[in-house]
N, C-alpha and C positions, 0 to 999 in steps of 0.2 A: 492789457496793452502796455501799461507802464512797466510791468516786469519784463516783457519781451523787448521793449525799447532799451532798457538798461543793459540787458545781455548783449544786444547788438552793438551798442555803443562801446562796451568794454572790449568786445571782440575786434573793433576797428582801431583801437588805440595801440600804438606800438609799445612793446614790452609787457602787454597785458594778455598775451595769448593764453587761453585757459589750458590747464593741464589735462591730459587724457584721464577720464574717469574710469575707475575699476568697474568690472561687471557687477551687477546687483548680487548681493549675498543671497544664495539660493535658500538659506535657512529663514529668510525674512518673507513671511507670507506663504510659506509652504515648506515641505520636506525636501531634503536632497534625495537623490535616487537611493543612496544607501539607507537613509532614514526611512524612506517609504517602504523599502523591502523589509527592513527590520520590523517595522510596525505591522506589516501584513503577516510576517512570521509569528509575531507575538499574538496577534488576533487568532490565528489558526491554532497556535499552541494552547491558548485558553479554551478554545472550542473542543479540541481533542481531549485534553485532560478532564474537562467537565463532562464529556460524553462517557468517560470511563465510570464515573460515579452514577450518572443518570441512567445509562444503558437504554437510551430512548431510540426510537426509529430515526434513521438518518434523514437529513434534508436532501432530497434527490431531484426535486423539480427544477429543471433548467433546460434551456435551449442550447447550451454549450456542448452537449454531447448527443450523438445519435440515439434516440430513444430505444430503438430496436436492439442496440448492442449493449448499452449500459443503462443504468448502473448495475453493480454486481456486489454480492456479499458472499465470501467464502469463509467458513469457520472450521473448527477442528474436526468434526465428525464426518463420516463418509457421505451422508446425505445433506450436509449443511452447505448447500449451494443455492443461491437465489440470483435471479436476473430480472432486469426490466421492472415492470410494475410490481412483481412479486416482492421486491425488496421493501417496498412501502406497505403492501397489503399483508404479507405473511412473515415479515421478519420476526425472529425470535431473539432471545437474549444472546449476545455475542459470546458469553462465557460458556465453556463446556460443562458437562455433568448436570444431572437433574438433582437439585437440592430441595430438601423439605423447606416449606415456607418458614421464614424466621432464622434460617441458618446464617450465622454471622460470617460475612466475607469482606475483604478489603482488597483494593487494587493499588499497586505501586508502579509508577513508571520509572524505569531504571536507565534507559538510554534513548530518549526521544530525540530524533533528528528530523528536521524539516528543511526542505530545499525548495526554493521558488524557481519558476522557469526564468530563463534569461531574456525572454522577449520583453520589450518595453512595457507592454500592457500588464505583464505578470498574469498570464492567463491561467496558470495552474501551479500547483505545489504538490510534492509527494513527501510522505513521511514513513519513518520506520521506528520501531520501539521494541525494547525488551521489557516485558511486563511480568511482574510478580503478582499472581492471583492467589489469594490466601483464604483458606476455609478453616474455621474454628469449630471443631467437634471434640467432645470429651475434654474440654479445657486445653486442647492442644491445637496448634495451628499448622496445617499442612500447606506447603508452598508449591504451586504449580507454575513452572516457567513457561511463558508463552512468547511467541514472536508475532508482531503485527506490522503490516505495511498497508499503505493506502495512497490513493490519488484523489486530489480535490481540484475542482474547477473554480476559478474566481469569476463570479457572475455578479457584476455591479458592485455592491458593497458587502457581499456575503460569500462565504465559502460553501460549495456544494460537493458532497462526497460522490465521486465517480465509482470507486470500488474500495473494498476493504478485504484484506486477506489475513486471517489469523491461523497460526499453526502451533503444534507441539513438536518441538525438535526431537527427531529420532533417526537412527540409521535406517534407511529403507529396507523393508523386509518383504519377501514374496508372500502373497496372500492366497495362492491357489486360484480361486475365483477372484477376478479383479474387483476390488472394492472402490467405491467412489462414484458419486452421481455423475452421469454424463451431462455435457453442456447442451442446453436446449438451443437449437439453431434459430437465429433470428429470422423474421419473415423476409422472404426474398423480394424486397421492395426495390431493388436496383437491377436494371438490365446489365448484361455483361458489357465491358468496354467495347467500343469507344464512347459510350455514353458519358457526358460531362460529369466528373466526380462531384462538382459543387452542387449539382442538382440531385445527388443521391445521398440519403441519410445513412447508408450502411456501407462500410468499407471492407467487409470481411468476405466478399465474394471471392472464390478461389482464383479468379482471373484478375483481381484488382492488384495493380502494381504495388501499392503500399503494403498490402497484406503479405505478399511474397517477399518484399524487401525486409520487413520486420521479422518475418519467420526465418529468413536466412541469417540475420544477426543472432537470433536465439540459437540456431543450429551451431553457429560459430562458438558461442559461449559454452554450449554443452559438449563441444567436441574435444575440449581439454588441449587444444593446440594453441600454443602461446601467441603466435603471430596473428591468428584469426581472432583471438580474444582481444588483443591490443587494438585491432581495427574495428571492433564492435562495441567496446565498452569505454565510457568516458574516463579520461585519465584524472588523476588526483590534482587538485590545485594546491599551490604553495602558500596561499594566504587565505585569511578568513574574510576577505572582501565579499560582502553579500551581492555585489553587482557582477561578480565573476561567475562563470559556469561552475556548477557543483560537481563533485566527484561522484562516482557510482557507489551504490550499496547493493551487495549481492548476498542473499540468504539461501543456503542449501538446506535440504531435509535434515542432514546431520546436525545435531545441536552444536557441534564445534565449527560448522561450516558457515562462517560469516566473514565478509570482507567489506570494510568501510573505507574505500578509496586507496587501499594499500596493496601492493604486491599481487596484482591480478595474474601475474605469471604462474602463481601457485594455485590458481582456481581449478578445482575439479569438483563438479557438481554431483555427478552420478558415476559410480563404479560399474559401468556397463553401457550398452547401447540404448538409445532412446528413440521411440517412434511417436510421431505426432498423431493425436486424435483430433477432436473438435477444437475450433478456435473462434474467438470473437475479437474483432479488431475495430477500434474507433479512434477518433482524434478529438482534441479539445478545440472547439471553435465551430464556426458555421460552415466551413468548407475545408476540404482536404488540401486544396491548393495553398491556402494561407496559414494552415496550422503549423505550429512549431512543437507541439507535444502530442504524442500518440500513446495508445495502450493496447496491450495484447493479453487476452485471458484464454487459457486453454488447458487441455488434458494431455498427458503423455503416458505411454506404456514403456516402462523401463525393463529391459532384459538384464537383470542383475547378475554379476559374477559371484560376489560373496556377500551374503548367502545366495546361492543360485536359485533363480526363479524370476517370475514376472510380478510387477506391481504397478498399479495406476498412481500417477502423480498428477498434481495440478500446479499450474504456474501463473503468475501475474507479472507483467513487465511494463515499465514506463520508458518511453523513448523521448529524446529531445533532438530537434534538428539543429545541428551546429555546422557552420560552413557549408550549408546546403546538403548535409548528409545526416541521416538518422543515426543516433548512437544510444546505447542502453545506459540509462541513468539509475535504474532500480530493477532488481530481479528477486523474486521470491518463489521458490519451488518447495513443495511440501508433500508429505504422504498423510492422508487422513488417518485417524485412529478412533476406534469405537469407545464409547463411554466406559464399558466394563474393562477394557484393556487399560485405559488411562487410569481408572480408579484403582486397579490392581497395582499399577506401577507406583502409585502414590501411597496407598494404604496397605498393600500386601495382604497377609493373612488376616488382618484386622477387619477387612471389608466383609460386611454381612449382606448388604444390598446396594445395587448401583442405581436403582430407580425407585425412590430417591436414594441418594448416598447415605448409608448408615454404617457405622463401624462399631466394633466391640471396645468398650472402655477398659481401663486397667482392672476394674472391679468385676468385669464380666457382663456388665449391663450394656445395652445399646446406647449409642450417643444420644444425648438429650438436646432437643431443639424446642425453644419456646417454653422451657420449664417443664416439659412432659417427657418422660422416659418410659421405655418398655423393657421387659426382661426377655431375653432370648428363650425360645421354646425349650432348648436343651437345659436351661437352668430352672425351668418351672417345675 
């Protein structure tokens, strides 16, 4: 009471009018918005880089995504596609090729980019990276360049992986018989509209408006028409302010086909026409109505011009709602490659076996793993 009385008395005295007080410093007792976002990015960065070394099963338990649609894991090989509960039950090593136990390997991140969603809650984050995966055989280290993208949901105080997509960059090639695992269709747990979307855990029903809208944006990106691409892809930002919307990252099958927020007018994903196959579409959050981040996972059949023929591609896309419109913030399209084809590209005529990978050393012996070596039959 004494303190209150003094304040009132001073306020009533002429010439003692208190000066307006500045707003509280947001750094006292909590982070600023920019600091909070930087902290969340740093936490996710540590988790991603740590996962490269551990190569453990991802954390996928969350109510932030529709269980029937995601999570998902797509790796380099044609059959390396997992969805839903299989990601946790059956996930294998994310790295390609079957190596003998004890084969020395290292992983180096070359260009890790992480962008957090622009909603106040920071409900999601997406990442892209160029990875140098290194295998040491015959005292020589072979370097396999890989590209990875992923989407994470922010669930409480943890990041939960929604999907991961890893690929080996190469110019699309026709395969005769289409290679690549089809996408398993999620259970039809949703009636067709006009059923309320918030009561439906799946959003990839062909008649759902969000699914069609996101698919149209992907069609615009693949059309190689400048004006359509501009209307579908998030534009580059001029500052590094983490509170501002991020620019888009687009990765094409071609190893030279990468765009990180620059010159989307030159984007050409595929040299040929593309036909959509299966798709799985979901949002981050408990309802479609309030979601600001969505994702699309699906297969395409490309009718290639050069070289002529058909090939199955797969794609993962992240969307963010900006000014009440969905826009592409990340795209990754790839063609799978068999282990033997990948091993031949790396080791050439030195390759002896691809399961597990063994090569001929300079002295004609097989590569040594764990201190044990064998002599090729031709040399016996």
